[in-house]
N, C-alpha and C positions, 0 to 999 in steps of 0.2 A: 634140283631143289633140296632133295633129301641130304645130299652130301654136306650142305651147309649145317644142317641140324647135327649130323653125326660128328662133323669136325668139332663143333662147339661142345656138344654133350660129352664126347669121349674125354676131351682134355679138361674141361671145367670140372667134371665130376672128380677126376683124379686130383687136380690142383687144389680143389676145395677140401678134399678129404684126406690127402696124404700127410697133413701136418696137424692132425688133431691130438689133443692132450691124452684123452682116454681112447686109445686106438688099439685095434687088434694087432697081432704080431706081423701080419702080412702087409701092414702099411708102414712105409719107411718115412720117418720124419726128417724134414730139411730145416735146419736152423735159420733163423732170420738173418743172421750175420755171416752165413756161410759165404766165403769169397767165390765159391763156384756154385752159387745157388741155382742158376739156370740149368746146369747139367745135373745137379742133384734132383731137381724136380723132374727132368726128363727120365732119369733112372728110376725114380719113384713111380712114374706112370708106367714104365715098362714092367716093373714088378707087380703093379696093380692090374695089368692087362687081363690075366685069366679070371680075376674076380669081377672085373667090369663085364666080361663076357657072360658070366653067370648071374650077375646082379649082387648088390650088397644091401639086403633088406634093412639092416640096422642103421644104415645111412640114408635110407629112402632112395637108393640108387637102383633103378631097374636094370634088367639085363640089356646089353647092347647086341646080343647075338641070339635071335634077331632083335633089333631095336624096333619097338612098336610105337608109332606116332598116332594117337587116337584120332586127332583132327588137326588139320592145318588149313587156315583160311587166308587167302591173299586176294586183294582187290586193287584195281588200277583206275585212275581217273577217267580213262577212255571207255570204261564200262566192262573191261575184262575182269572176270572173276574165276578163281580157281580154288577148289576145295578138295583136299584128300582126306579120306577116312580109313581108319584101321589099316594104316600103311605099315607093312612089315618090311624091314630093310636088313638084308643079310650081307655080311662082309665087313661091317664097320669095326669089328674087333681086330682087323688087320691094319689099323691105322699106323702111320709113321709120322713122328714129330721131327721136322727138319730144322726148325728155328723156334726158340723160345727166349723171350726177353722180359724179365720181371723187374719192374721198378716199384719196390715196396714203399719207399717214401711217398710216391704219388699214387700208390694203389692201382697201378696199371699193369696189365698182362697182355703182351703181344705174342702171337705165335702163328706158325704155318703148319699145316698138316696135309698129308697125302693119303688118299684112300684108293688103292689100286683097282678094286672091282666091287661094285655094289649091285645087289639084285633086289628089285622092288616088286612088291606084290600087295595090292590093296584096291581101294575103290576111289573113284574120282567124280567130280562134277566140274564142268567147264562151260563157260558161256562168254562169248565176245569175239574179238578178232586177234589172230596171231599171224604175223607175216602177211598182213592184209587179207587173210583168208578167214571168213566167218567160220566159227567152230562152236558146236554145241553138243553136249552129250552127258550121260551119266551112266556109270557102269564099272566094270572091273578094269584094272590097269596092271600091266606087267612091263618091266623094263630092266635095262642094264646100264650102268654108268661106269666108265673106265677112266682111270688116272685123274681122279678129281683132286684139285688142289684148292685150298682156301686160306685166306689171311683173316685172322680174327683179332680184334682189339676189345678188351674188356677193362672198364675203369670203375672205380668206386670211391667211397669216402668213409671216414670213421665217424660213427654215431655213438652217442652215450646212452646206455640203458642200465638203470639201477646201479649207477656208479662204475660200470664196466664199459670198455671200448669194444665195439662190434664193427665188423666190415660190412658195409652196405653197398652192393653193386648198383650203379646209377646209369650206365651207358654201355652199349655193345654195338660194334659195327662188324659186319661180315662181308667179305668180298670173295667170290668164287670163280674158278675157272675149271671147265670140264674138258678132258682130252677128247673123248668121243662117247657115243652111247646109242641106244636104240630104245624105242618105246612103242607099246601097242595099247590103244584105247578101245575097249569093246563098246558096242552100243552107241556109237556116234550117230547123231541125227535120228534118234529113235530106232536105231538098229538097221539102218539102210546099209546093206553090204557094199554097194557100189561107192557111195559117198564115204563110208568108213574106210574103205581101202585107199581111196584117193587121199584122204586127210592123213592117214597113218603113213602112207608112202611119202607124202610131202614133208611131214614132220621128220622122218628119219633121213630123208635126203638133205635136209637143212637142220640137222639136230643142234648144232652149235648156235645157229641163228635163233632157233626155237627157244633154247635155254636162255640166250641173251635177252630175248624179248620178255621173258618171265623174270629174269634175274632181279631187277629192282624191287618188285613187289614181294618176291619170295624172300629176299635178303631181309627186308624190313619185318616181315611176319616172323621169320625164324629168329631174328635178333631179339624181338620182343618176347617171344616164347622162351628162349634160352636165358635171357636176362632174368626173367622171373624164376626160372628153374634154378639157376646158379645162386641167386640170392636166398632161395629157400634152403639150399644146402649149407651155406655159411652162417645163416641167421641164428642157428642154435648154439654157436660157439663164440667165445670171446676172441678178440684179436690175438691175445697172448696164447690162446690154445691153438689157433690156426697157424701162427708163426711164432713159435717160442724163441726166446733169446738166450743163447748159451751163456 
C-alpha cells in the first residue's frame, strides 16, 4: 500500500516542480515544446532525486527518505477498515522511472515506476476480514516490500484565476503490483501471542493475496490523498511558469 503513495509522490513532486519560472539552480526546466519532453522530464527527476531525499521546504515538498505518512485511512464495503499512522517508509529515494508519457494538450501524465525495496515502520489499526480470516488489532507494524511496480495516471484541466491560466488536477488512478514482501503486526487480537502468530504467518504465506485483497481500497485512498497533494504543489504557479514555451 505504501508503494502506491511513494510512486505517486516521488514523481509528481518532481514533475510539478521541475518547470517553475523562479526556480533554484538545481531544478532543470523542460520547455513545453521540447520534442523530447518525456525524456527531459525523466532527466530532470534524476537530477532532483538528492533534493527529494532531503526535502525542498521552499516548495513545500517534504523529505522522501524516509517518507512519513501521518495517516492513511481505507475502508471497504464489506466492513474491512485499515488505518496506518505515523508510517515511515525507507527506500523510496531509490525509485526508477521506466516509462513516462506526457500529453500537455490534454494535461495528462502517465508513468510507471519501480521501487526495489521499501522498509515500513509505523502503527496500524485493522478490523474486518482478509482472505476470509477475521482480523482485528491495533499496534506497531514493520514490513518489507520488494520490487514494487505501479502505473499512475494523472489528469487535469486549465482554470482561470485573476486573468491567468492555472493547472488544476482533477483525477488520478493508481494500479500497483508487488513482487514480494513480509509484514509483522504487533498486538493482534489484544496481544494474544498464539493468534497473532497464526495471523502473521498466514499473511506472509499469502502475501500477494493479502495485498490484492487490500489493493482496491488502498489505491482509492492513496489516489485521493496524492491528487490533493499534487494540486497544492501546482496551484501557486501559472501554467506558463510550470511549462514555459521557448
